[in-house]
Structure formats: structure tokens, C-alpha cells
C-alpha positions in Angstrom: 12.5 99.2 -1.4 8.7 100.3 -0.8 6.2 97.7 -1.8 2.7 98.7 -3.2 -0.3 96.8 -4.6 -2.7 98.6 -6.9 -6.3 97.3 -8.0 -9.7 98.6 -9.3 -9.8 101.5 -11.6 -6.8 103.7 -12.4 -8.3 106.6 -10.6 -9.2 104.5 -7.5 -5.8 103.0 -7.3 -4.3 106.4 -7.6 -6.5 107.9 -5.0 -6.0 105.0 -2.4 -2.3 105.1 -2.7 -2.1 109.0 -2.5 -4.4 109.1 0.5 -2.5 106.3 2.2 0.8 108.2 1.8 -0.9 111.4 3.3 -2.2 109.5 6.2 1.3 108.3 7.0 2.7 111.9 6.7 4.3 111.6 3.2 3.3 114.4 0.9 5.0 113.9 -2.6 5.3 117.5 -3.4 7.5 117.8 -0.4 10.3 115.4 -1.5 13.4 117.2 -2.5 13.4 115.2 -5.9 10.1 116.9 -6.7 11.3 119.5 -9.1 8.8 122.2 -10.6 10.0 124.9 -13.1 8.0 127.0 -15.5 10.0 125.4 -18.4 8.9 121.9 -17.1 5.3 123.2 -16.6 5.1 124.3 -20.1 6.6 120.9 -21.5 4.3 118.8 -19.4 1.3 120.9 -20.5 2.3 120.1 -24.1 2.4 116.4 -23.3 -1.1 116.1 -21.8 -3.1 116.0 -25.3 -0.9 113.0 -26.3 -1.7 111.0 -23.0 -5.4 112.1 -23.6 -5.3 110.6 -27.0 -3.1 107.4 -26.3 -3.3 106.8 -22.7 -6.2 108.5 -20.8 -6.2 105.9 -17.9 -2.8 107.2 -16.8 -4.2 110.7 -16.4 -6.9 109.2 -14.4 -4.4 107.5 -12.0 -2.5 110.9 -11.5 -5.8 112.6 -10.9 -6.4 110.1 -8.2 -3.1 110.6 -6.6 -3.5 114.2 -6.6 -6.8 114.0 -5.1 -5.7 111.6 -2.4 -2.7 113.8 -1.6 -4.8 117.1 -1.7 -2.1 118.2 -4.0 -1.7 119.9 -7.3 -2.8 117.8 -10.4 -0.7 120.2 -12.7 2.5 119.7 -10.5 2.2 116.0 -10.4 1.8 116.0 -14.3 4.8 118.3 -14.5 7.1 116.2 -12.4 6.1 112.9 -14.0 6.0 113.9 -17.7 9.1 115.9 -17.6 11.3 113.2 -15.9 14.0 111.9 -18.3 13.6 114.9 -20.5 15.7 117.5 -18.8 18.4 115.9 -16.9 20.4 112.5 -16.6 20.2 110.9 -13.4 19.5 107.2 -13.4 21.7 104.5 -15.0 20.9 100.9 -15.9 22.1 97.8 -17.7 19.7 95.4 -19.6 20.1 92.1 -21.4 17.9 89.3 -22.7 18.5 85.8 -23.8 17.0 82.8 -25.3 17.7 79.1 -25.7 15.9 75.6 -25.4 15.5 76.2 -21.8 15.5 79.8 -21.1 13.6 83.0 -22.2 15.0 85.7 -19.8 15.4 89.5 -19.2 17.7 90.9 -16.6 18.3 94.2 -15.4 20.4 96.4 -12.9 19.1 99.9 -11.7 21.9 102.1 -10.7 20.8 105.3 -9.1 21.1 107.6 -5.7 21.9 105.7 -2.4 20.2 108.5 -0.4 16.8 107.5 -1.9 17.0 103.7 -1.7 14.0 103.3 0.7 11.7 105.2 -1.5 12.1 103.0 -4.6 9.1 101.0 -5.3 8.2 97.3 -6.4 4.6 97.6 -7.7 2.1 94.8 -8.3 -0.8 96.3 -10.5 -4.0 94.4 -11.2 -6.2 97.4 -12.7 -9.4 96.9 -14.5 -9.4 96.4 -18.4 -5.4 96.3 -18.7 -3.0 93.5 -18.1 -1.6 92.9 -14.6 2.1 93.3 -14.1 4.9 93.3 -11.6 7.3 96.2 -12.0 9.9 98.5 -10.3 10.5 102.2 -10.4 12.5 104.9 -8.9 9.4 107.3 -8.9 5.8 106.3 -9.2 3.2 105.7 -11.9 5.9 105.2 -14.5 7.9 101.9 -14.6 11.6 101.3 -15.3 11.2 97.4 -15.7 8.6 94.8 -15.4 6.8 91.6 -16.6 3.1 91.3 -17.4 0.8 88.3 -17.0 1.2 87.5 -20.8 5.0 87.0 -20.2 6.2 90.2 -21.9 9.3 91.5 -20.0 10.5 95.1 -20.5 13.4 97.2 -19.2 14.6 100.6 -20.1 18.0 102.4 -19.9 18.3 106.2 -20.0 20.2 108.1 -22.5 21.4 111.7 -22.1 18.5 113.9 -23.2 20.0 115.7 -26.2 16.6 116.2 -27.7 13.1 116.3 -26.3 9.5 116.6 -27.8 6.0 116.4 -26.4 5.1 112.6 -25.9 5.6 109.8 -23.7 8.9 109.7 -21.7 10.8 106.4 -21.1 9.0 105.3 -17.9 5.5 106.0 -19.5 6.5 103.9 -22.5 7.4 101.0 -20.3 4.2 101.3 -18.1 2.1 101.5 -21.4 3.7 98.5 -23.0 3.3 96.4 -19.6 -0.5 97.2 -19.4 -1.5 97.1 -23.1 0.8 94.6 -25.0 1.1 90.9 -25.0 3.8 90.6 -27.5 7.1 92.3 -29.0 5.1 92.9 -32.3 2.2 94.9 -30.3 5.0 96.9 -28.4 6.8 97.7 -31.5 3.6 98.9 -33.2 3.0 101.2 -30.4 6.6 102.5 -30.3 6.5 103.4 -33.9 3.1 105.2 -33.8 3.0 107.1 -30.3 5.1 110.4 -30.0 8.1 109.9 -27.7 9.5 112.7 -25.4 12.9 111.4 -24.3 16.0 109.4 -25.2 16.3 105.8 -24.1 16.7 102.1 -25.0 13.9 99.6 -24.3 14.8 95.9 -24.0 11.9 93.5 -24.6 11.4 89.7 -24.7 8.2 87.6 -25.0 7.1 83.9 -24.6 8.0 83.2 -28.1 11.7 84.0 -27.4 11.6 87.1 -29.6 13.7 89.8 -28.3 14.8 93.3 -29.3 16.6 96.5 -28.0 14.7 99.6 -29.3 17.0 102.7 -29.4 14.5 105.5 -29.6 13.9 109.3 -29.1 11.5 111.8 -30.5 12.8 111.4 -34.2 14.2 107.9 -34.6 13.1 104.5 -33.6 15.8 102.0 -34.4 15.1 98.2 -33.7 18.2 96.0 -32.8 17.5 92.2 -33.1 20.3 89.7 -32.1 23.2 89.5 -34.5 23.5 86.4 -36.6 24.2 83.3 -34.5 23.7 85.2 -31.4 20.7 84.5 -29.2 21.0 87.6 -27.0 20.8 91.3 -26.9 22.0 93.9 -24.4 22.5 97.7 -23.7 23.4 100.3 -21.2 23.1 104.1 -21.1 24.0 104.9 -24.6 23.1 104.2 -28.2 25.1 101.5 -30.1 23.6 101.5 -33.6 25.1 103.5 -36.4 21.8 105.1 -37.1 21.7 106.7 -33.6 25.2 108.1 -33.6 24.5 111.9 -33.6 22.2 111.3 -30.4 24.8 109.4 -28.4 26.2 110.7 -25.2 29.1 113.2 -25.4 32.4 112.1 -24.0 32.1 114.5 -21.2 28.9 113.0 -20.1 29.1 111.0 -16.7 27.2 107.9 -17.7 28.5 105.7 -14.9 30.7 103.5 -17.1 28.0 102.7 -19.6 30.5 101.6 -22.3 32.2 99.2 -19.8 29.2 97.7 -18.6 27.9 97.2 -22.0 31.1 95.5 -23.1 31.1 93.3 -20.1 27.6 92.3 -20.5 28.1 91.5 -24.2 31.3 89.6 -23.8 29.7 87.4 -21.0 26.7 86.6 -23.0 28.8 85.9 -26.0 31.1 83.4 -24.0 28.0 81.3 -23.1 27.8 80.0 -26.9 24.0 80.3 -26.7 23.6 78.0 -23.8 22.4 80.1 -21.0 21.4 79.5 -17.4 19.9 81.5 -14.5 23.4 81.4 -12.8 24.6 83.2 -15.9 22.2 86.0 -15.6 22.8 86.4 -11.8 26.6 86.3 -12.3 26.5 89.0 -14.9 24.3 91.3 -13.0 26.4 90.9 -9.7 29.6 91.7 -11.4 31.4 88.4 -11.6 32.3 88.8 -15.3 33.6 92.3 -14.8 32.5 95.9 -13.7 28.7 95.9 -13.5 27.7 97.0 -9.9 30.9 97.7 -8.2 30.2 101.2 -7.1 31.6 103.0 -4.2 28.7 103.8 -2.1 30.7 106.7 -0.6 30.1 108.5 -3.9 26.3 108.3 -3.3 25.8 105.9 -6.3 25.1 102.1 -6.3 23.1 99.5 -7.8 19.8 99.8 -5.9 18.0 96.8 -7.4 18.7 94.0 -9.7 15.9 91.8 -11.4 15.6 88.8 -13.5 12.3 88.0 -15.3 12.5 84.2 -16.3 9.7 84.4 -18.9 9.8 80.6 -19.9 9.4 79.4 -16.4 7.1 82.4 -15.2 9.3 83.4 -12.4 10.6 86.5 -11.1 13.9 87.1 -8.9 14.8 90.4 -7.4 17.5 91.9 -5.3 16.6 94.8 -3.2 20.0 96.4 -3.2 23.4 95.5 -4.7 23.5 91.9 -6.2 27.2 91.7 -5.4 26.4 91.7 -1.7 22.7 90.5 -1.6 20.9 87.3 -2.9 18.2 87.0 -5.5 14.8 86.1 -3.9 11.9 84.9 -5.8 8.7 87.0 -6.1 5.7 84.6 -6.6 2.9 87.1 -6.3 2.2 87.7 -10.2 -0.3 85.3 -11.6 0.6 84.5 -15.1 -1.8 83.4 -17.7 -1.7 80.0 -19.3 -2.0 80.6 -23.2 -0.5 80.2 -26.4 0.4 82.8 -29.2 
């Protein structure tokens, strides 16, 4: 896993990172995952006015990267804004739980083994937005993270049956980490901003409020814990009745999404609302059933696992498969001491 720190303005952070990569002989546009088509160009072009309105800072960061790389700004926008909207490639499991001693979000990221060394852990401390620690299989956009105000967020991707100009999954998570302190602020954003792709977003904040948001360009469905349950969980499909027509077809290879969801749900249910850090680690590492037990020979595996212990302001991460490696604490993010 590649580690990067970002500071100063969005443009300066992007320029410094893009230039540093270039100095080390890495050009983003030459990576084999960097897909540019005329269809994707047209789609990204339609998304740009939405980012100009809601999130101009992110365009500045992308412009900084393009200048630092001496690469096409249009191509970088195309790659980033069309991600999640045209193909089904990464697979994840998320859950959150709360009791008297724990406010916690856990997430596995399942993806391609061949790209393992390119995945990023990022520490962002940019001007005029909230600092955060996050992880991504790409760059700029985030797939999970926690910010300095104890808001933890994780996405899971759903097959792109529909798409529309707007924020894709990774950009939604990045915006929430930089701009929101609470679940309610994040929900207000998700209800008002145009959404491009299909995904779920799991969130928990310092108050213990938690939700899974099943959303796409046309519907935003908020799922809170069921009666007498102090947890939520999700994988790579929708579970609410309202999202039935947008669910994965049976022929879609979603890497055992239904099984992963069931294992996580039953494991959390069995705790009788008395949770622990060990419980989170055990679920993510597959001790309750199938979660990360992929055959690496097929090219798929859990490429990182992370736990955001919000109540205790701690981050634990495995850079690889948690059934084979141990969680290690990351102490670099400085959390705020405040009350809501």
C-alpha cells in the first residue's frame, strides 16, 4: 500500500503529488487501468459543472495533478468522474456498531491482487476543509476514511444499472470526509447533490448515530438500525425494498456479496448489542464465515481492512488480507476534542 500526505491548498497538494510521481518515473496516464473512451469523456464533461457548483476545490486538486504530471486535465477528469459509472470492479463489506464502550466502523476492500502496491492510504490536511485519514484504490476520491471530527465513512459499490451526471461513489465519500462533521450534515448533502453512480455509504459519528445510505441518481434510501439492534451492515448490493429494481441481476459476479452480508449481519446480531474491537477484527478476518477467504490465484483478494474506532479516536488497518495479517494502529490523524 502506497502512503501519501497532502497539505496546503487543494491545487498545491495535487501539484506536489503529481510532480513527485513524475520525478519517480510514474505517469498516471500510462497505467493500464487508466481507461479513456469518447463515451466516458462526454460523461465526465457533463459532470464538471456539478463539481464546479458543489465542490470546486476538487477540480483544483485534479488541475494541480495534471500540471504536476504535465498531463491532460480532461483525461484525468474523465478517468476520475466516470469511475464506478461504467463497470463493476471493486467489492467491499461495511458495518458499524455502537454500545456504551464502542462507536465503530469496519470495512474490507476486495479488489485485484495485481494492483496491490498501488492502493493508497492518504493523510489529508488541506486548507479550509477537515483533515482526514482515508484509503483508495485510485487517487483523489476515497473509499473509506475518518475525519478529525470523528465521522467515519465507507462505501460499497453496486453494479451500475443507471448513471447520470453527478458525484460518483468515491467523490461522495471524499466530500463527506472534508466537509461534514455529523451524519445529519452528510445526509443533507446526499439528498441535495446530484449522484452519478450506484452505491451504499455506511456512516457513523461521535454521537453513535449510524446509517447505511443506499443511493443512485434517482433514489436516496436511508437505512437505520432495526428495532433493538445497534448495528448496520451492507455489501455490494441493495437490501431495501425501495431499491429492488436497481439490485444486481443474478448473473452479476459480485464476489459473494449476499453471503458476506449475511455473515456480517448474523455475526453482529449474535453479539446481543455488546460489541468489542475483537469482534470487528474477527468478522473482517472471516472467523464467522466467508468474508475475505478468496483464492488469490483467481486474481482477487481482500487488499486492505480497516477499523475506525470513533469513540476512542483510533484507527486500525491491515494492508492486505486480515486472515493472514494483523491489524496495526495508525496514530497520525489528530482528532479534535469537541462536543456536538
